Each structure stands twice: as structure tokens, then as C-alpha cells.
N, C-alpha and C positions, 0 to 999 in steps of 0.2 A: 504494500500500500504506500502510495506516494505521500510525502509531507503535505501539510495543509497551509504552509506559510513560507514567505520569503523574508529574510532578515538581512539588513545591511547596516553598517555603522561607519561613519567617517568623522575625522576631526577637521573642523573648518577654522581657519585663522580669522575669526570675526566674533563679535559679541552676539549673545542670544538675540538682542534687538535686531541686529542686521540679518541674522539667519531667519528670524521670524518673518521679516519682510520678504525675503527670498522665497519662502514657502507659502506665503499667503497673499501676496500682491500680484494681480494679474500681469502687470507689465514686467515683473521679475520672473514669474513662473514661465513666461514665454521665452525667457532667455536660456533656460536649462531643461525644461520638461516637455511642455506641449508647445505647438505653434501659436496657439491662442488660448487664453483662459478667461472665463467669466466666473468669478467667485468672490464671495465676501468672507472675511475671516471671523465669522461668528457662527455659533452652534445653530443648526436648523436651516441655514442658508442653502438654497439650491443653486447649482451652477453647472458649467460645462467646461470640459477640456477638449480642444480640437487639435488633431494632428492632420496636416495637409500633405498631399502627395508631393514628393520632392523636398519637403521640409524635414521636420523631425519624424514625420510619418514614414519616411523612407520610400520604398517602391510601391506603396499602396496606390490603387487606381482612383480612389475618391477620398473625400474628407472622412475622417473617423471622428465623430462627435460623441463624446462620452458624458452623460449626465452624472453629476456627483451631488451628494448631500453632506454638508459639514456636520459632523457628530459632536466634536469637541473643539473648542478654541480657547485655550488658556494662554494669553499672550506671553511670549518668550519661554514657554515651557512645553506645551503640548498642542498639537493640531491633528485632527483626524477627519477622514471623510469615507463615505461608502460609495462604491461604484460597481459597474457591471451588473446592475439589476435589470430585470425585464422592463421593457418600455411600458410606461403607464402605471407601473407598480411602485409603491413607495419602498425605498430600500430598507431592509432590516437584516438581521443575522441569518435569516433563512434563504435569502435570495441575492445577496451581494457580498463582495469582498470589502474588508475594512483596511484602509491605509492609515497607519499611525506614525506621526513624527514626534519624537521626544528630543528635547533640547536640554543638554546638561552643560552648564558653564564650567570651564576648566581654566587653568592658568594660561594655556596656549590658545584659547578660543572657546569654541562650542563643539561638543560631541553631539552629533546628530545620529539618532538611531531611527531607522525606518523599518516597520514591520507591516507587511501585507498579509492578512490572515483571512480565514473563511473561504479559501479557494474552492473547497468542496461544494459550497453553496452555489457556485457559478459555473461549475463544470458538470458534464453529464456522465462521465465514466473515468476509470483510472487512466486510460490513454489520453483523454482530453485534459485531465488534471495534470498529467506529466508534461504535456505540450505547454499548457498555461504556465506551469512552474518554470520550465526552461526559458520560455519567452520573457517572463517577468523578472527572473533572476538576471538575465542578460540586460534587460531594459533598465532595471534599477541600478545595476553596475554602471552602465553607460550614462544614465541621467545624473547620477550622483557625481561622476567624474566631470560632467559638463557643469554641474553646480560648483564644484571646486574651482574649475577654470573661470567661471563667471565671477565668483566672489573674489578670486585673485586678481581679476582684471579691473575691479572697481578701484577708484582712487583710494589710497591708503587711509585717508581720514574718514572714509565712508565705511571702513570695515571694522571699526571698534566701537 
């Protein structure tokens, strides 16, 4: 039986306040994660993440627009959302995956931990689950690398 979550952790040379903006502000999300983001950093907010062909969406033939619902938004500490739920259904633990960002301040910056769980709720069988896990393990690795590059490119005064 395949695992039911993807976990990644990185150390970012920036304050939790800066990292919070990077993971919650649409104009910053589009610099490292999706091509476009419409989201508010507050619990209960609905939004969308969009990947475009030729952009961060890679070789897709059309836009991939993913609805999300913010579950938790504790500034500078925790941010989570649900996604990949059936169209028209409200997301919950039975029909969506949960993405959780935890920010921990350290002497050298902020440790960011990302956990995407509940994958069994959005996949149909073990083969589908294994494909999803592989795709999202690679995706989080790539996107968090892009986040590190993005934060490093910001003016030094903006990263603390």
C-alpha cells in the first residue's frame, strides 16, 4: 500500500513574515508555484491556482485551474488549504487533499515544512495513488526549489 502523504522541508534565509507573504500573496505565489493565483490568506476563503501550458504547467495542452479552500491561516506560523475535490462539492477530508505549510523561525531564517496529506481521498486505486504521489513528490521538490530561488532573488532588505 502506497503512502498517503508527501512531506518536504526547507530552510529559507528570510523571516517568517517574508515567507508568509511568499505562500499567501497571489503575486508571490505566481513566482514559484502556479502561473496565476487567486486566494486570500484567511480561513474559509475560496480561491484558484492556475497552471498554463508552456508556463509552470509544462507541456499541458490547456489551462489547469484548481479550486482551493483555505482551512487555516495563522499569520507567520501556519497556512493550509484543501484541493483536488470534485467540482461543485465542498472540500473536506473525504474528498480532497490537504496542503499544510508550517513556518518555524530559526537563527538562519525560517524552516518551512510542507505536508500534502489525504491523497487516498482523491485517488481511485493504488496505481492512481502511486502516480499522484510520484507527481506531487517531484512537483513539491521543484516548486520549493523555485521558492528558494525566488526568495534569494529578492532585495536583501526584503528578506528579513
